[in-house]
C-alpha positions as CSV (number, residue, x, y, z in Angstrom):
1,M,147.2,145.5,126.2
2,T,147.9,143.1,129.5
3,N,144.9,140.4,130.2
4,D,144.7,142.6,134.0
5,E,144.4,145.8,131.3
6,N,141.5,144.6,129.6
7,I,139.8,143.3,133.0
8,S,140.0,146.8,134.3
9,N,138.4,148.5,131.3
10,I,135.0,146.1,131.5
11,D,132.5,148.2,132.5
12,F,130.3,146.7,134.6
13,T,127.8,149.3,135.1
14,V,124.5,148.7,135.5
15,D,122.0,150.7,132.4
16,K,118.9,152.3,134.7
17,N,116.8,153.1,132.5
18,N,116.5,149.7,130.6
19,L,115.4,147.5,133.2
20,Y,113.4,143.8,132.4
21,R,111.8,141.6,134.7
22,E,112.5,137.9,133.4
23,E,109.5,135.6,133.0
24,G,109.8,132.0,131.5
25,I,107.9,129.0,130.9
26,T,108.7,125.9,129.3
27,D,107.1,122.6,127.9
28,H,109.8,120.5,129.4
29,K,110.4,118.8,125.7
30,V,111.6,121.2,123.0
31,A,110.7,125.5,124.1
32,S,111.4,127.9,126.0
33,I,110.0,131.1,126.3
34,R,111.5,134.2,128.2
35,R,109.0,137.0,128.6
36,L,110.9,140.5,129.1
37,V,109.2,143.3,130.6
38,P,110.2,146.0,131.0
39,I,110.5,148.2,134.8
40,K,111.2,151.2,136.5
41,I,114.2,151.6,139.2
42,D,111.6,151.1,141.6
43,G,111.1,147.7,140.4
44,S,107.3,149.0,139.1
45,D,106.0,148.4,135.3
46,D,107.9,150.9,132.8
47,P,104.2,150.9,130.2
48,D,106.4,153.3,128.3
49,R,108.3,150.4,126.9
50,E,107.9,146.9,124.9
51,T,107.1,143.8,126.5
52,V,110.0,141.2,124.6
53,F,109.9,138.0,124.0
54,Y,112.4,135.1,123.4
55,A,112.2,131.6,122.3
56,S,114.9,129.0,122.9
57,T,116.1,125.5,122.6
58,Q,118.7,122.6,122.3
59,L,118.9,119.8,119.6
60,M,120.9,117.2,120.5
61,T,123.6,116.1,118.1
62,P,126.6,113.9,118.2
63,E,129.3,116.6,119.3
64,G,126.7,117.8,121.9
65,P,123.8,120.6,122.1
66,L,123.8,122.9,120.1
67,P,121.6,125.7,121.1
68,L,119.2,127.9,118.8
69,Q,117.7,131.1,120.3
70,A,115.6,134.3,117.8
71,A,113.4,136.8,119.8
72,L,109.9,136.6,119.4
73,A,107.6,139.4,117.9
74,A,105.0,138.6,119.8
75,K,102.7,140.3,122.2
76,T,101.5,137.6,124.4
77,Y,102.6,133.8,125.6
78,E,100.2,132.1,123.1
79,A,101.9,134.6,120.3
80,A,104.9,133.7,121.4
81,I,103.9,129.7,121.1
82,E,102.7,130.0,118.1
83,E,105.5,131.6,116.9
84,F,108.0,129.4,118.4
85,P,108.3,126.6,115.7
86,H,108.9,129.1,112.9
87,A,111.2,130.7,115.5
88,M,113.3,128.5,116.0
89,R,113.2,126.9,112.3
90,K,114.7,129.9,110.8
91,A,117.5,130.1,113.5
92,L,118.5,126.3,112.8
93,N,118.6,127.1,109.2
94,R,120.8,130.0,109.6
95,T,123.5,127.9,112.5
96,I,123.3,125.8,109.8
97,E,124.8,128.1,107.3
98,Q,127.3,129.9,109.9
99,L,128.1,126.1,110.3
100,Q,128.8,125.8,106.5
101,K,130.4,128.7,105.9
102,A,132.8,128.2,108.4
103,Q,133.3,124.1,107.3
104,Q,134.0,126.4,103.7
105,Q,136.5,128.9,105.0
106,Q,138.6,125.6,106.6
107,Q,138.8,124.2,103.6
108,R,139.9,125.9,101.8
109,E,142.6,127.5,104.5
110,K,144.0,123.9,103.9
111,Q,144.0,123.5,100.5
112,Q,146.1,126.9,101.0
113,E,148.3,125.9,103.4
114,Q,148.5,122.1,101.4
115,S,149.1,124.2,98.4
116,R,151.6,125.8,99.4
117,I,155.7,125.2,97.3
118,Y,158.4,124.8,99.8
119,V,161.9,126.1,98.3
120,P,164.3,124.6,100.6
121,G,166.7,127.3,101.0
122,R,164.6,130.1,101.9
């Protein structure tokens, strides 16, 4: 499949039954919390669906910023603020695990590459 075919197959259709109004708060230090309020197609609130909260932050590393994100099981901003530190610690631990797995995989691949026996003429 060519790049043109891949691009033409992208579906940009908006799901009219899954719309949210996004609000955000920040402490200008560490926390960024998004509140997604379900709405109907006319922009009015949709009380049949739950409001969703997401937390995000970023840590500075020698390689640059490391973004962390997590869904919050909160119903209010106050609850989201209380849950934020735990959610970010959990997201950081998950990210560290993923990075360690990737490093281990790279080391295995490097070892396999270095351990190959090359026979002249083959």
